[in-house]
C-alpha positions as CSV (number, residue, x, y, z in Angstrom):
1,M,-0.7,2.4,6.4
2,E,-4.0,1.1,7.7
3,Y,-4.9,-0.4,4.4
4,F,-1.4,-1.5,3.2
5,L,-2.3,-5.2,2.8
6,D,-5.8,-4.7,1.4
7,T,-6.8,-5.5,-2.2
8,V,-9.7,-4.3,-4.3
9,E,-11.7,-7.2,-2.9
10,T,-11.3,-6.1,0.8
11,I,-10.8,-2.3,0.7
12,P,-13.6,-0.2,2.1
13,P,-15.1,2.4,-0.3
14,G,-14.0,6.0,-0.5
15,V,-10.3,5.6,0.3
16,G,-8.9,5.4,-3.2
17,F,-7.7,8.0,-5.6
18,S,-9.4,10.0,-8.4
19,L,-8.7,9.4,-12.1
20,F,-6.3,12.2,-13.2
21,G,-6.3,13.6,-9.6
22,K,-3.2,14.7,-7.7
23,I,-2.0,11.2,-6.9
24,H,-2.6,9.9,-10.4
25,W,-0.7,12.9,-11.9
26,M,2.1,12.3,-9.4
27,W,2.6,8.8,-10.8
28,L,2.3,9.9,-14.4
29,T,4.9,12.6,-13.7
30,V,7.2,9.9,-12.3
31,F,6.7,7.8,-15.4
32,I,7.5,10.7,-17.7
33,L,10.6,11.8,-15.8
34,F,11.9,8.3,-15.4
35,T,11.4,7.4,-19.1
36,V,12.8,10.6,-20.5
37,G,15.8,10.4,-18.1
38,S,16.4,6.8,-19.1
39,C,16.2,7.6,-22.8
40,L,18.8,10.3,-22.4
41,W,21.1,8.2,-20.2
42,Y,20.8,5.1,-22.5
43,H,21.6,7.3,-25.6
44,G,25.0,8.2,-24.1
45,A,25.8,4.9,-22.5
46,G,28.2,2.3,-23.8
47,A,27.3,-1.2,-24.8
48,E,28.1,-2.8,-21.4
49,A,26.2,-0.1,-19.5
50,R,23.2,-0.5,-21.8
51,A,23.2,-4.3,-21.3
52,N,23.4,-3.8,-17.5
53,W,20.5,-1.3,-17.6
54,E,18.3,-3.8,-19.5
55,K,19.1,-6.7,-17.1
56,G,18.6,-4.4,-14.2
57,M,15.2,-3.3,-15.4
58,A,14.2,-7.0,-15.9
59,L,15.3,-7.8,-12.4
60,F,13.4,-4.9,-10.9
61,L,10.3,-6.1,-12.7
62,L,10.7,-9.6,-11.4
63,G,11.3,-8.2,-7.9
64,D,8.2,-6.0,-8.2
65,E,6.1,-9.1,-9.0
66,L,7.7,-11.1,-6.1
67,F,6.9,-8.1,-3.8
68,K,3.2,-8.4,-4.8
69,M,3.2,-12.1,-4.3
70,A,4.8,-11.8,-0.8
71,C,2.3,-9.2,0.3
72,L,-0.6,-11.2,-0.9
73,T,0.7,-14.2,0.9
74,I,1.3,-12.3,4.1
75,G,-2.2,-10.8,4.0
76,Q,-3.7,-14.2,3.1
77,R,-5.3,-12.7,0.0
78,Y,-3.6,-14.6,-2.8
79,L,-6.6,-15.5,-5.0
80,P,-6.2,-17.3,-8.4
81,D,-6.9,-13.9,-10.0
82,Y,-3.4,-12.7,-8.9
83,L,-1.5,-15.3,-10.8
84,P,0.9,-13.6,-13.2
85,L,-1.1,-14.5,-16.3
86,H,-2.4,-11.1,-17.3
87,L,-0.7,-9.7,-20.4
88,C,1.3,-7.2,-18.5
89,S,2.5,-9.8,-16.0
90,I,3.5,-12.1,-18.9
91,N,5.5,-9.2,-20.3
92,I,7.6,-9.2,-17.1
93,F,9.0,-12.6,-18.1
94,L,9.3,-11.7,-21.8
95,I,11.4,-8.7,-20.8
96,L,13.5,-11.0,-18.6
97,F,14.2,-13.2,-21.6
98,H,14.6,-10.2,-23.9
99,S,17.2,-8.6,-21.7
100,R,19.4,-11.6,-22.2
101,K,18.6,-12.8,-25.7
102,K,16.9,-10.5,-28.2
103,N,14.9,-11.7,-31.2
104,E,12.7,-10.0,-33.8
105,T,9.5,-11.5,-32.6
106,L,10.0,-10.2,-29.0
107,N,11.2,-6.9,-30.4
108,H,7.9,-6.4,-32.2
109,F,5.8,-7.8,-29.4
110,L,7.2,-5.5,-26.7
111,Y,6.8,-2.5,-29.0
112,T,3.3,-3.4,-30.4
113,V,1.7,-4.9,-27.3
114,G,3.9,-3.9,-24.3
115,I,3.9,-0.2,-24.8
116,P,0.2,0.4,-25.5
117,G,-0.8,-2.2,-22.9
118,A,1.2,-0.6,-20.1
119,M,0.3,2.9,-21.1
120,A,-3.4,2.1,-21.1
121,A,-3.0,0.7,-17.6
122,L,-1.2,3.9,-16.4
123,L,-3.8,6.2,-18.0
124,F,-6.9,4.2,-16.9
125,P,-5.9,2.3,-13.8
126,S,-8.2,-0.5,-12.6
127,W,-6.9,-0.1,-9.0
128,A,-8.3,3.3,-8.3
129,E,-10.1,2.0,-5.2
130,L,-6.7,1.6,-3.5
131,P,-5.0,4.4,-1.6
132,L,-1.4,5.5,-2.0
133,G,-0.3,3.6,1.2
134,N,-1.2,0.2,-0.3
135,F,1.1,-2.4,-1.7
136,M,-1.1,-3.2,-4.8
137,H,-1.4,0.6,-5.5
138,I,2.4,0.9,-5.3
139,H,3.1,-2.3,-7.3
140,S,0.5,-1.6,-10.0
141,F,2.0,1.8,-10.8
142,T,5.7,0.9,-10.5
143,V,5.4,-2.3,-12.5
144,H,3.5,-0.6,-15.4
145,I,6.0,2.3,-15.4
146,L,8.8,-0.2,-15.8
147,L,6.9,-2.2,-18.4
148,A,6.3,0.9,-20.5
149,A,9.7,2.4,-20.0
150,Y,11.8,-0.6,-21.1
151,P,10.5,-0.9,-24.7
152,I,10.1,2.9,-25.1
153,V,13.8,3.5,-24.2
154,L,14.9,0.7,-26.6
155,A,12.7,1.9,-29.4
156,V,13.8,5.5,-29.0
157,N,17.4,4.5,-29.1
158,G,17.0,2.2,-32.2
159,V,17.4,-1.1,-30.4
160,L,13.8,-2.1,-31.3
161,R,13.3,-1.5,-35.0
162,P,9.7,-2.6,-35.6
163,R,8.4,-3.0,-39.1
164,A,5.0,-3.8,-40.5
165,G,6.3,-7.1,-41.8
166,G,6.7,-8.4,-38.3
167,I,3.1,-7.8,-37.3
168,L,2.0,-11.4,-38.2
169,K,4.6,-13.0,-35.9
170,C,3.6,-10.7,-33.1
171,L,-0.1,-11.6,-33.5
172,A,0.8,-15.3,-33.7
173,L,2.6,-15.0,-30.4
174,L,-0.4,-13.2,-28.9
175,L,-2.8,-16.0,-30.0
176,A,-0.4,-18.7,-28.8
177,M,-0.7,-17.1,-25.3
178,A,-4.4,-16.6,-25.4
179,A,-5.3,-20.2,-26.2
180,P,-4.0,-21.8,-23.0
181,I,-4.9,-18.8,-20.9
182,C,-8.5,-19.2,-22.1
183,L,-8.5,-22.8,-20.8
184,I,-7.1,-21.6,-17.5
185,N,-9.8,-19.0,-17.2
186,L,-12.5,-21.7,-17.8
187,W,-10.8,-23.9,-15.2
188,L,-10.3,-21.3,-12.5
189,G,-13.1,-18.9,-13.2
190,T,-10.6,-16.1,-13.8
191,N,-10.5,-13.4,-16.5
192,F,-6.8,-13.2,-17.5
193,M,-6.2,-11.1,-20.6
194,F,-9.9,-10.0,-20.3
195,L,-10.9,-13.0,-22.4
196,M,-14.0,-13.9,-20.4
197,W,-15.7,-10.5,-19.7
198,A,-15.1,-6.7,-19.5
199,E,-15.8,-4.5,-16.6
200,P,-17.0,-0.9,-16.7
201,G,-14.0,1.4,-17.5
202,N,-12.4,-1.2,-19.8
203,P,-12.7,-0.1,-23.4
204,L,-13.9,-3.6,-24.3
205,Y,-17.0,-2.9,-22.1
206,L,-18.4,-0.6,-24.8
207,F,-18.5,-3.4,-27.3
208,Q,-20.2,-5.6,-24.7
209,Q,-22.9,-3.0,-24.3
210,L,-23.3,-2.3,-28.1
211,W,-23.1,-5.8,-29.5
212,G,-23.6,-8.2,-26.6
213,S,-20.0,-9.4,-26.4
214,H,-16.7,-7.7,-25.5
215,L,-14.9,-10.1,-27.8
216,Y,-15.9,-8.0,-30.8
217,G,-13.7,-5.3,-29.5
218,F,-10.5,-7.3,-29.8
219,P,-10.1,-7.0,-33.6
220,V,-11.2,-3.4,-33.5
221,I,-8.8,-2.4,-30.8
222,I,-5.9,-4.4,-32.2
223,A,-6.4,-2.8,-35.6
224,G,-6.4,0.6,-34.0
225,V,-3.3,-0.1,-32.0
226,L,-1.5,-1.5,-35.1
227,L,-2.4,1.6,-37.0
228,L,-1.2,3.9,-34.3
229,M,2.0,2.1,-33.6
230,Y,3.1,1.4,-37.2
231,L,1.6,4.0,-39.6
232,P,3.8,6.9,-38.4
233,L,6.9,4.7,-38.6
234,E,6.1,3.6,-42.1
235,L,5.4,7.1,-43.2
236,I,8.7,8.3,-41.8
237,R,10.6,5.6,-43.6
238,K,8.8,6.3,-46.8
239,Y,9.3,10.1,-46.9
240,R,12.5,10.5,-45.0
241,K,15.2,11.9,-47.2
242,P,18.4,9.8,-47.3
243,K,21.5,11.4,-45.8
244,P,24.0,12.6,-48.5
245,A,26.9,10.4,-48.9
246,K,30.1,11.7,-47.3
247,K,32.8,12.6,-49.8
């Protein structure tokens, strides 16, 4: 636990984990087992138990964020970059609201943005410099596992019913978040939502190298995500044979 309170800014080189190495695969296995198990449990649960699961997940997410904040404060490493203004951190509070009062815009947002965002973070973690016995390592994996599992479980069990017609509202909410966060980035010199720059390893970095600005990557990546998340659903709805009426 020598490096428990370190961050990517203070950790010495060579103590982290390898991408798709043993530690990475351990966390991915935890994610798969937890998500599949939750899907199966939720399917057989009653309405009250389902509601309690949703609220419990939201509280665990909030507690995970508070754990991060407490460790940063104890270690005197709370920089503006650790404010909960990245997209995944914002999703913590959206899930907290969604667990208590659902609406179609949040349904679409958690499906369209929440799932691919959390999955991308789990597959290509930006905290690989940090070892297993580190609070940000633990927080980063656990929070993204919960962020991905919550909408996946609800989507699999038919609670989230995303349709292509809801994409515009989802994009409008994303833009409404991006506008003030861009101003905060300019004020604090931060890079929330990756609006200011892209680092190597980030898919947006490729567009920065090719065309001089990572911002060109946003419409391309968003279009690809929308295609991936909605085309299979729309094809299933179009070609699924209706069940015969019971006599």
